[in-house]
C-alpha beads as a LAMMPS data file, in Angstrom:
LAMMPS data file: protein, C-alpha beads

172 atoms
171 bonds

1 atom types
1 bond types

-500.0 500.0 xlo xhi
-500.0 500.0 ylo yhi
-500.0 500.0 zlo zhi

Masses

1 110.0

Atoms # bond

1 1 1 -378.305 -82.560 -139.531
2 1 1 -376.989 -80.793 -136.443
3 1 1 -377.125 -76.976 -136.584
4 1 1 -373.792 -75.205 -136.232
5 1 1 -373.514 -72.637 -133.460
6 1 1 -371.329 -69.692 -134.400
7 1 1 -369.575 -67.621 -131.782
8 1 1 -367.786 -64.346 -132.355
9 1 1 -364.625 -65.779 -130.802
10 1 1 -364.078 -68.229 -133.640
11 1 1 -364.037 -66.108 -136.761
12 1 1 -362.356 -62.981 -138.002
13 1 1 -363.491 -60.609 -140.713
14 1 1 -362.589 -58.473 -142.396
15 1 1 -358.945 -59.283 -142.820
16 1 1 -356.930 -56.251 -143.873
17 1 1 -353.270 -56.467 -144.826
18 1 1 -351.326 -53.218 -145.006
19 1 1 -348.058 -53.368 -146.921
20 1 1 -345.791 -50.436 -146.161
21 1 1 -342.196 -49.476 -146.849
22 1 1 -340.111 -50.364 -143.801
23 1 1 -340.098 -47.582 -141.218
24 1 1 -342.618 -45.391 -143.075
25 1 1 -345.112 -45.375 -140.189
26 1 1 -343.137 -45.699 -136.949
27 1 1 -344.634 -45.863 -133.435
28 1 1 -347.558 -43.483 -132.955
29 1 1 -347.986 -43.093 -136.734
30 1 1 -348.553 -46.832 -137.090
31 1 1 -351.021 -46.809 -134.198
32 1 1 -352.973 -43.937 -135.822
33 1 1 -352.967 -45.763 -139.148
34 1 1 -354.253 -49.052 -137.736
35 1 1 -356.923 -47.284 -135.677
36 1 1 -358.113 -45.250 -138.702
37 1 1 -358.209 -48.332 -140.950
38 1 1 -360.284 -50.136 -138.302
39 1 1 -362.684 -47.172 -138.239
40 1 1 -362.895 -47.201 -142.048
41 1 1 -363.792 -50.901 -141.971
42 1 1 -366.455 -50.417 -139.319
43 1 1 -368.012 -47.517 -141.207
44 1 1 -368.023 -49.148 -144.655
45 1 1 -369.140 -52.552 -143.388
46 1 1 -371.644 -51.121 -140.887
47 1 1 -370.134 -52.921 -137.897
48 1 1 -371.608 -51.641 -134.608
49 1 1 -369.442 -49.903 -132.035
50 1 1 -369.278 -52.916 -129.729
51 1 1 -365.926 -54.347 -128.605
52 1 1 -366.843 -57.991 -129.293
53 1 1 -367.817 -57.111 -132.876
54 1 1 -365.011 -54.638 -133.558
55 1 1 -362.514 -57.272 -132.360
56 1 1 -363.391 -59.301 -135.471
57 1 1 -361.627 -56.760 -137.697
58 1 1 -358.016 -57.812 -138.087
59 1 1 -355.414 -55.427 -139.480
60 1 1 -352.008 -56.906 -140.208
61 1 1 -349.057 -54.672 -141.035
62 1 1 -346.268 -55.990 -143.232
63 1 1 -343.195 -53.853 -143.753
64 1 1 -341.305 -54.199 -147.016
65 1 1 -337.530 -53.903 -146.871
66 1 1 -335.728 -51.508 -149.174
67 1 1 -335.417 -53.080 -152.610
68 1 1 -338.474 -55.320 -152.103
69 1 1 -340.564 -53.357 -154.594
70 1 1 -340.213 -51.235 -157.663
71 1 1 -342.385 -48.810 -159.611
72 1 1 -341.744 -49.255 -163.304
73 1 1 -338.446 -50.949 -162.498
74 1 1 -337.278 -48.035 -160.353
75 1 1 -336.954 -47.846 -156.575
76 1 1 -339.954 -45.733 -155.456
77 1 1 -337.704 -43.780 -153.082
78 1 1 -335.853 -42.391 -156.101
79 1 1 -339.214 -41.202 -157.447
80 1 1 -340.011 -39.574 -154.077
81 1 1 -343.025 -41.872 -153.729
82 1 1 -344.319 -43.625 -150.631
83 1 1 -346.219 -46.649 -152.010
84 1 1 -348.699 -48.125 -149.514
85 1 1 -351.116 -50.988 -150.108
86 1 1 -354.251 -52.153 -148.379
87 1 1 -355.520 -55.609 -149.292
88 1 1 -358.998 -55.967 -147.825
89 1 1 -360.771 -59.321 -147.619
90 1 1 -364.495 -59.090 -146.954
91 1 1 -367.418 -61.471 -147.563
92 1 1 -369.429 -60.972 -150.768
93 1 1 -372.642 -59.172 -149.953
94 1 1 -371.273 -56.936 -147.216
95 1 1 -370.352 -54.040 -149.516
96 1 1 -372.179 -52.321 -152.334
97 1 1 -370.676 -49.837 -154.816
98 1 1 -371.201 -46.875 -152.483
99 1 1 -369.662 -48.575 -149.442
100 1 1 -366.691 -49.822 -151.528
101 1 1 -366.014 -46.239 -152.665
102 1 1 -366.320 -45.010 -149.063
103 1 1 -363.948 -47.767 -147.872
104 1 1 -361.294 -46.879 -150.456
105 1 1 -361.530 -43.144 -149.696
106 1 1 -361.340 -43.692 -145.923
107 1 1 -358.352 -46.056 -146.166
108 1 1 -356.478 -43.593 -148.395
109 1 1 -357.329 -40.817 -145.904
110 1 1 -356.020 -43.048 -143.082
111 1 1 -352.681 -43.477 -144.888
112 1 1 -352.500 -39.708 -145.443
113 1 1 -353.513 -38.623 -141.939
114 1 1 -351.137 -41.034 -140.199
115 1 1 -348.035 -39.920 -142.105
116 1 1 -345.264 -38.741 -139.816
117 1 1 -344.711 -34.973 -139.999
118 1 1 -341.184 -35.495 -141.312
119 1 1 -342.347 -37.590 -144.321
120 1 1 -341.537 -35.793 -147.586
121 1 1 -342.400 -38.487 -150.121
122 1 1 -345.709 -38.322 -151.988
123 1 1 -348.191 -40.948 -150.853
124 1 1 -349.200 -43.418 -153.573
125 1 1 -351.880 -45.699 -152.148
126 1 1 -353.392 -48.811 -153.657
127 1 1 -356.489 -50.321 -152.060
128 1 1 -357.728 -53.665 -153.352
129 1 1 -360.962 -55.116 -152.030
130 1 1 -361.222 -58.887 -152.367
131 1 1 -364.800 -60.042 -151.944
132 1 1 -364.777 -63.647 -150.775
133 1 1 -367.683 -65.727 -152.174
134 1 1 -370.186 -67.154 -149.700
135 1 1 -369.017 -70.568 -148.542
136 1 1 -365.321 -69.767 -149.093
137 1 1 -364.548 -68.049 -145.783
138 1 1 -363.484 -70.321 -142.961
139 1 1 -362.093 -69.885 -139.480
140 1 1 -360.926 -72.483 -137.008
141 1 1 -361.828 -75.326 -139.350
142 1 1 -365.424 -74.232 -140.046
143 1 1 -366.970 -72.631 -143.157
144 1 1 -368.747 -69.384 -142.278
145 1 1 -371.769 -68.469 -144.428
146 1 1 -372.731 -64.812 -144.767
147 1 1 -375.653 -65.160 -142.320
148 1 1 -373.269 -66.384 -139.613
149 1 1 -370.944 -63.476 -140.319
150 1 1 -373.870 -61.048 -140.127
151 1 1 -374.706 -62.530 -136.737
152 1 1 -371.143 -62.364 -135.400
153 1 1 -370.128 -58.976 -136.829
154 1 1 -373.560 -57.398 -136.375
155 1 1 -373.590 -55.889 -139.880
156 1 1 -376.516 -53.473 -139.458
157 1 1 -377.667 -53.762 -143.072
158 1 1 -377.587 -57.594 -143.112
159 1 1 -379.564 -58.444 -139.994
160 1 1 -382.434 -59.625 -142.230
161 1 1 -380.285 -62.691 -143.003
162 1 1 -380.563 -63.978 -139.432
163 1 1 -383.212 -66.582 -138.639
164 1 1 -386.403 -64.957 -137.291
165 1 1 -385.985 -66.490 -133.821
166 1 1 -382.557 -64.856 -133.451
167 1 1 -383.960 -61.477 -134.456
168 1 1 -386.813 -61.824 -131.982
169 1 1 -384.343 -62.601 -129.162
170 1 1 -382.216 -59.567 -130.055
171 1 1 -385.194 -57.222 -129.948
172 1 1 -386.917 -58.751 -126.881

Bonds

1 1 1 2
2 1 2 3
3 1 3 4
4 1 4 5
5 1 5 6
6 1 6 7
7 1 7 8
8 1 8 9
9 1 9 10
10 1 10 11
11 1 11 12
12 1 12 13
13 1 13 14
14 1 14 15
15 1 15 16
16 1 16 17
17 1 17 18
18 1 18 19
19 1 19 20
20 1 20 21
21 1 21 22
22 1 22 23
23 1 23 24
24 1 24 25
25 1 25 26
26 1 26 27
27 1 27 28
28 1 28 29
29 1 29 30
30 1 30 31
31 1 31 32
32 1 32 33
33 1 33 34
34 1 34 35
35 1 35 36
36 1 36 37
37 1 37 38
38 1 38 39
39 1 39 40
40 1 40 41
41 1 41 42
42 1 42 43
43 1 43 44
44 1 44 45
45 1 45 46
46 1 46 47
47 1 47 48
48 1 48 49
49 1 49 50
50 1 50 51
51 1 51 52
52 1 52 53
53 1 53 54
54 1 54 55
55 1 55 56
56 1 56 57
57 1 57 58
58 1 58 59
59 1 59 60
60 1 60 61
61 1 61 62
62 1 62 63
63 1 63 64
64 1 64 65
65 1 65 66
66 1 66 67
67 1 67 68
68 1 68 69
69 1 69 70
70 1 70 71
71 1 71 72
72 1 72 73
73 1 73 74
74 1 74 75
75 1 75 76
76 1 76 77
77 1 77 78
78 1 78 79
79 1 79 80
80 1 80 81
81 1 81 82
82 1 82 83
83 1 83 84
84 1 84 85
85 1 85 86
86 1 86 87
87 1 87 88
88 1 88 89
89 1 89 90
90 1 90 91
91 1 91 92
92 1 92 93
93 1 93 94
94 1 94 95
95 1 95 96
96 1 96 97
97 1 97 98
98 1 98 99
99 1 99 100
100 1 100 101
101 1 101 102
102 1 102 103
103 1 103 104
104 1 104 105
105 1 105 106
106 1 106 107
107 1 107 108
108 1 108 109
109 1 109 110
110 1 110 111
111 1 111 112
112 1 112 113
113 1 113 114
114 1 114 115
115 1 115 116
116 1 116 117
117 1 117 118
118 1 118 119
119 1 119 120
120 1 120 121
121 1 121 122
122 1 122 123
123 1 123 124
124 1 124 125
125 1 125 126
126 1 126 127
127 1 127 128
128 1 128 129
129 1 129 130
130 1 130 131
131 1 131 132
132 1 132 133
133 1 133 134
134 1 134 135
135 1 135 136
136 1 136 137
137 1 137 138
138 1 138 139
139 1 139 140
140 1 140 141
141 1 141 142
142 1 142 143
143 1 143 144
144 1 144 145
145 1 145 146
146 1 146 147
147 1 147 148
148 1 148 149
149 1 149 150
150 1 150 151
151 1 151 152
152 1 152 153
153 1 153 154
154 1 154 155
155 1 155 156
156 1 156 157
157 1 157 158
158 1 158 159
159 1 159 160
160 1 160 161
161 1 161 162
162 1 162 163
163 1 163 164
164 1 164 165
165 1 165 166
166 1 166 167
167 1 167 168
168 1 168 169
169 1 169 170
170 1 170 171
171 1 171 172
């Protein structure tokens, strides 16, 4: 059986989808939010501060038009709420209970810190972490096992998953 060679250009994790009310985070506020969410991901997942590894963290922003959501059957604007969601997809084994709690706290803090000064609604964040089972994450037509993700993303706490010869090359 031929061994698969994994390159960091062909896979993307984590995937983070932010769902926000339309116009809630305009311009510089959106940039601050995306940057802070990226930092939260890197911290919680222990991704090194290297551009080729940080580039694997994708943050997608979806804006919801007025009337696209309700809280208890009521428009959240009438309740003076600013509902914001983060749906985070990460491979099983990357996070433990402590890092999940850190992730959630940092993403909520990112929503809060990036709010425009003129925003008067109360932030109501929801962060859902979806842990994708090993063998169920694929990119560009190839299944990516956790060891390959540890290699590509450089997860500091998962380097023991790499084959010994790869570890020896990294530390030579």
